[in-house]
C-alpha positions in Angstrom: 8.0 -185.6 -127.9 8.0 -182.2 -129.6 9.6 -180.5 -126.6 12.8 -182.6 -126.5 15.6 -180.0 -126.9 18.4 -182.5 -127.1 21.1 -181.8 -129.7 20.8 -185.1 -131.5 17.1 -184.5 -132.4 18.0 -181.4 -134.4 21.4 -182.5 -135.7 20.0 -183.6 -139.1 19.0 -180.0 -140.1 22.6 -179.0 -140.2 23.2 -181.6 -143.0 19.9 -182.1 -144.6 19.5 -178.7 -146.2 23.2 -177.9 -146.7 24.5 -176.1 -149.8 21.4 -176.9 -151.9 20.7 -174.6 -154.7 17.2 -174.2 -155.9 15.8 -172.2 -158.8 14.6 -168.7 -158.0 11.1 -167.9 -159.1 8.9 -164.7 -159.0 6.1 -164.9 -156.5 3.5 -164.2 -159.3 4.4 -167.6 -160.8 3.5 -169.7 -157.7 0.4 -167.9 -156.4 -3.0 -166.5 -157.4 -3.6 -163.0 -156.0 -7.2 -162.5 -154.8 -6.9 -158.9 -153.9 -9.9 -158.0 -156.1 -12.2 -160.1 -153.8 -11.2 -158.3 -150.5 -13.4 -155.5 -149.2 -12.9 -153.0 -146.3 -15.8 -152.2 -144.0 -15.7 -148.9 -142.0 -15.9 -149.7 -138.3 -19.2 -147.9 -137.8 -20.8 -150.1 -140.6 -19.5 -153.4 -139.3 -22.1 -155.8 -137.8 -20.6 -157.9 -135.0 -20.6 -161.6 -135.7 -18.5 -164.8 -135.6 -16.2 -164.4 -138.6 -12.7 -162.9 -138.2 -12.1 -159.6 -140.0 -8.4 -159.4 -141.0 -6.1 -156.5 -141.6 -2.4 -156.1 -142.3 -1.2 -157.8 -139.1 -4.0 -160.1 -138.1 -7.6 -160.1 -136.7 -8.9 -156.7 -135.9 -12.6 -157.5 -135.5 -15.3 -160.1 -135.9 -18.2 -159.6 -138.4 -21.5 -161.3 -139.4 -20.4 -162.3 -142.9 -17.4 -163.7 -144.8 -15.6 -163.3 -148.2 -13.4 -166.4 -148.1 -13.8 -170.0 -147.0 -10.4 -171.6 -147.5 -6.8 -171.7 -146.4 -5.0 -168.6 -147.7 -1.8 -166.6 -147.1 -2.0 -162.9 -146.2 0.8 -160.5 -146.7 0.6 -157.0 -145.2 0.2 -154.3 -147.9 0.3 -151.2 -145.6 0.3 -150.8 -141.9 2.6 -153.8 -141.5 6.3 -154.3 -140.8 8.4 -155.9 -143.5 11.8 -156.4 -141.9 13.4 -159.9 -141.7 11.6 -161.9 -139.0 8.8 -159.3 -138.6 6.0 -161.8 -139.6 4.5 -159.8 -142.4 3.0 -163.0 -143.9 0.5 -165.3 -142.0 -2.0 -168.0 -142.8 -5.8 -167.8 -142.4 -8.3 -170.6 -142.5 -12.1 -171.1 -142.7 -14.7 -168.4 -143.2 -13.0 -165.0 -143.1 -13.2 -161.4 -144.2 -10.1 -159.5 -145.3 -9.9 -155.7 -145.7 -7.7 -153.9 -148.3 -4.6 -153.6 -146.1 -3.5 -157.2 -146.7 -2.7 -159.0 -150.0 -4.6 -162.3 -150.3 -2.7 -165.2 -151.8 -3.9 -168.6 -152.9 -0.9 -170.8 -153.6 -0.6 -173.0 -156.6 -0.5 -176.3 -154.7 1.3 -178.3 -157.4 4.2 -175.7 -157.1 4.4 -174.5 -153.5 3.2 -175.2 -150.0 1.7 -172.2 -148.2 3.6 -172.8 -145.0 6.9 -172.9 -146.9 6.1 -169.6 -148.6 5.1 -168.0 -145.3 8.4 -169.0 -143.6 10.4 -167.8 -146.6 8.6 -164.5 -146.9 9.0 -163.8 -143.1 12.8 -164.6 -143.4 13.3 -162.1 -146.2 13.9 -158.4 -145.5 11.1 -157.0 -147.7 11.8 -153.3 -147.1 13.6 -153.1 -150.5 10.2 -153.7 -152.1 8.4 -151.0 -150.1 7.2 -147.8 -151.8 5.9 -144.5 -150.3 7.4 -142.3 -147.6 4.4 -141.0 -145.6 2.5 -144.3 -146.1 4.9 -147.2 -146.7 3.3 -149.8 -148.9 4.0 -153.1 -150.5 2.0 -152.7 -153.7 0.9 -155.6 -155.8 3.5 -155.1 -158.6 6.3 -155.2 -156.0 4.7 -158.2 -154.3 4.6 -160.1 -157.6 8.3 -159.3 -158.3 9.6 -160.9 -155.0 11.9 -163.8 -155.8 12.1 -166.9 -153.7 13.9 -170.3 -153.9 11.7 -173.1 -155.1 12.7 -176.7 -154.1 10.6 -179.6 -155.2 7.3 -180.1 -153.2 8.8 -183.2 -151.4 11.7 -181.1 -150.2 9.4 -178.3 -149.2 7.4 -180.8 -147.1 10.6 -181.8 -145.2 11.6 -178.2 -144.6 8.1 -177.2 -143.4 8.0 -180.3 -141.1 11.2 -179.2 -139.4 10.3 -175.5 -139.2 6.9 -176.4 -137.7 8.5 -178.6 -135.1 10.6 -175.6 -133.9 7.5 -173.3 -134.2 5.5 -175.5 -131.8 8.2 -175.2 -129.2 8.3 -171.4 -129.8 4.5 -171.2 -129.4 4.6 -173.3 -126.2 7.3 -171.1 -124.7 5.4 -167.9 -125.7 2.3 -169.3 -124.0 4.2 -169.7 -120.8 5.6 -166.1 -121.0 2.2 -164.6 -121.9 0.2 -166.4 -119.3 2.5 -166.6 -116.3 1.3 -164.5 -113.4 2.6 -164.8 -109.9 -0.2 -166.2 -107.6 1.4 -165.3 -104.3 -0.3 -165.1 -101.0 1.1 -162.5 -98.7 0.0 -164.3 -95.6 -0.3 -162.7 -92.2 -0.1 -158.9 -92.3 1.5 -157.4 -89.2 0.4 -153.8 -90.0 -0.1 -151.3 -92.8 2.2 -148.4 -93.3 2.0 -145.4 -95.7 4.6 -145.6 -98.4 6.1 -142.2 -97.3 6.9 -143.8 -93.9 9.2 -146.4 -95.5 10.7 -144.7 -98.5 11.5 -141.2 -99.9 8.9 -140.7 -102.7 10.2 -138.3 -105.3 11.2 -137.9 -109.0 14.2 -136.6 -111.0 15.1 -133.1 -111.9 13.9 -131.6 -115.2 16.1 -132.3 -118.3 15.4 -130.2 -121.3 15.5 -131.4 -124.9 18.4 -129.0 -125.6 20.5 -130.9 -123.0 20.4 -134.2 -124.9 23.8 -135.2 -126.4 24.7 -137.8 -129.0 26.7 -139.9 -126.5 27.0 -139.9 -122.7 25.0 -141.1 -119.7 21.8 -143.0 -120.8 18.6 -141.0 -120.2 15.5 -143.2 -119.7 11.8 -142.5 -120.4 8.8 -144.7 -119.5 9.5 -146.9 -122.6 12.9 -148.0 -121.2 11.6 -148.4 -117.6 8.8 -150.7 -118.9 11.3 -152.7 -120.9 13.6 -153.1 -117.9 10.6 -154.0 -115.6 9.8 -156.9 -118.1 13.4 -158.1 -118.2 13.8 -157.0 -121.8 17.0 -155.6 -123.3 16.8 -151.9 -124.2 18.2 -149.8 -126.9 19.2 -146.5 -125.4 18.1 -143.6 -127.7 18.7 -140.5 -125.5 21.8 -139.3 -123.5 22.9 -136.5 -121.3 26.5 -135.3 -120.8 28.6 -136.8 -118.1 29.2 -133.3 -116.8 25.4 -132.7 -116.4 24.9 -136.1 -114.8 27.8 -135.5 -112.3 26.2 -132.1 -111.4 22.8 -133.7 -110.8 24.3 -136.6 -108.8 26.3 -134.3 -106.5 23.3 -132.0 -105.8 20.3 -134.4 -105.8 21.6 -138.0 -106.1 21.0 -140.5 -108.9 19.3 -144.0 -109.0 21.1 -146.5 -106.9 20.9 -150.3 -106.8 17.7 -151.2 -104.8 15.9 -148.0 -105.6 12.5 -148.4 -107.3 11.2 -146.6 -110.4 7.5 -146.5 -111.3 5.9 -145.3 -114.5 3.3 -142.6 -113.7 2.0 -141.3 -117.0 0.2 -143.2 -119.8 1.1 -146.8 -118.9 0.9 -146.5 -115.1 2.3 -148.9 -112.5 5.1 -150.7 -114.3 7.7 -151.1 -111.5 11.4 -151.6 -111.8 13.9 -152.3 -109.0 17.2 -150.8 -110.1 19.8 -153.5 -110.5 22.0 -151.9 -113.2 25.6 -151.3 -112.4 25.8 -148.6 -115.0 24.9 -145.0 -114.3 21.7 -143.5 -115.9 19.2 -140.7 -115.3 15.5 -140.6 -116.1 12.6 -138.3 -117.1 10.9 -136.3 -114.4 7.1 -136.5 -114.0 6.7 -139.6 -116.2 8.6 -141.8 -113.7 8.4 -141.7 -109.9 11.4 -142.6 -107.7 11.5 -144.5 -104.4 14.8 -144.1 -102.7 16.2 -144.6 -99.2 13.9 -147.6 -98.7 14.0 -148.6 -95.0 15.9 -151.8 -94.1 12.7 -153.3 -92.8 11.4 -153.6 -96.3 12.9 -155.7 -99.2 12.8 -153.6 -102.3 11.6 -156.5 -104.5 8.8 -157.3 -102.0 7.8 -153.6 -102.1 7.9 -153.5 -105.9 5.7 -156.6 -106.1 3.1 -155.1 -103.6 3.1 -151.7 -105.2 2.5 -153.1 -108.7 -0.4 -155.1 -107.5 -1.9 -152.1 -105.6 -1.4 -149.6 -108.4 -2.9 -151.9 -111.1 -5.9 -152.7 -108.8 -6.6 -149.1 -107.7 -5.5 -147.2 -110.8 -8.6 -145.1 -111.0 -8.2 -143.8 -107.5 -4.4 -143.2 -107.9 -4.4 -141.7 -111.4 -6.0 -138.3 -112.1 -6.6 -136.4 -115.4 -9.1 -136.2 -118.2 -6.9 -135.8 -121.3 -4.4 -138.4 -120.0 -4.0 -140.3 -116.7 -1.2 -139.5 -114.3 -0.2 -140.6 -110.9 1.3 -137.9 -108.6 4.0 -138.1 -105.9 1.4 -137.0 -103.3 -1.0 -139.8 -104.2 1.7 -142.4 -104.2 3.0 -141.3 -100.8 -0.3 -142.2 -99.2 -0.6 -145.7 -100.6 -0.8 -148.2 -97.7 1.7 -151.1 -97.8 1.0 -154.4 -96.1 3.9 -155.3 -93.9 4.9 -158.9 -93.2 7.9 -160.5 -91.5 11.3 -160.2 -93.3 11.2 -164.0 -93.6 7.9 -163.9 -95.5 9.2 -161.0 -97.7 12.2 -163.1 -98.7 10.0 -166.1 -99.4 7.8 -164.0 -101.7 10.9 -162.5 -103.4 12.2 -166.1 -104.0 8.9 -167.1 -105.6 9.1 -164.0 -107.9 12.7 -164.7 -108.8 11.8 -168.3 -109.7 9.0 -167.0 -112.0 11.4 -164.6 -113.6 13.9 -167.4 -114.2 11.1 -169.4 -115.8 10.3 -166.5 -118.2 14.0 -166.0 -118.9 14.5 -169.7 -119.7 11.5 -169.7 -122.1 12.8 -166.6 -123.8 16.1 -168.4 -124.3 14.3 -171.4 -125.8 12.5 -169.1 -128.2 15.8 -167.5 -129.2 17.4 -170.9 -129.8 14.5 -172.2 -131.8 14.4 -169.1 -134.0 18.1 -169.4 -134.7 17.5 -173.0 -135.8 14.7 -171.8 -138.1 16.9 -169.1 -139.5 19.7 -171.7 -140.1 17.3 -173.9 -142.2 16.0 -171.0 -144.3 19.4 -169.5 -144.9 20.5 -173.0 -146.1 17.7 -172.9 -148.7 19.2 -169.7 -150.0 22.7 -171.2 -149.7 23.7 -168.3 -147.3 25.5 -170.3 -144.6 
């Protein structure tokens, strides 16, 4: 089946497309550009309907009429991302409406397959073709000038077949990641306790922008805490000096393994149990800090319960008109359902299994994307 990840199944790709050199052609020679037929509709003038209304990166609305009724390739003109692998090209089918933020391409079918062109365009770093500083744009002249390798149609079919096979696996793995939600029954609750009774609810000390340094101890904002809570790798952008960190640590402490950090402004209720061995500090106010969690509570169980409660009761817990924020005082009063340690550990194990499932599917995606990259780089004779 399509989900067999055995090595032999994919071995042929490492030979089949090796060191082949194909003629390079300008995009304008293999497509018809239908930009003159597209038409933007201001949101207030759109009438809701069944037909997808496309912009630079995909469907942005549904309207009551259509401009096109065929399979076409869209490439973001402005408001898109054009780096290698950033999916600036995508296929649409059926009755559709396209605004003026995406180029509309009809491939010349005797020369090129639309899926082949999509894969190749998404492989290329198109930033060299982008004009404009305040509003980056891939204008039509630059689009026409993009050069791509053009194998014969039969070769394109083989390439697309192999790339599609990997893509189906990627799509399946993404579906698992996007749809997995832990359905966990807490079971018999022995009692409810206020959060302040089982943990010290606080935040960090204020760090001023003038205290940032080019290198040093990582300084995290909500963005990094959200990424950590989702098991994503983070790219540290801000730092404070080791001297400043040591001073804060000696006077007020710093995050320790098993502490819990919770986003409290904007995106509220993303919960991260600290498991990093490396030292870091974080932004006050935006992130709340649970430390000195009592031994009767497993921090991963507490994080699971808190995330559920905060997301469910966000309107009660978050105040503010201009922007929502959850305060230390509100969080202290949250009631936590207590269950036996045996049950807590059972729940933690279920959560861990789910996270392992997510991790495994992310690894599958990474492996399949590398295989796709390999095939396309062979078309260019890069490997």
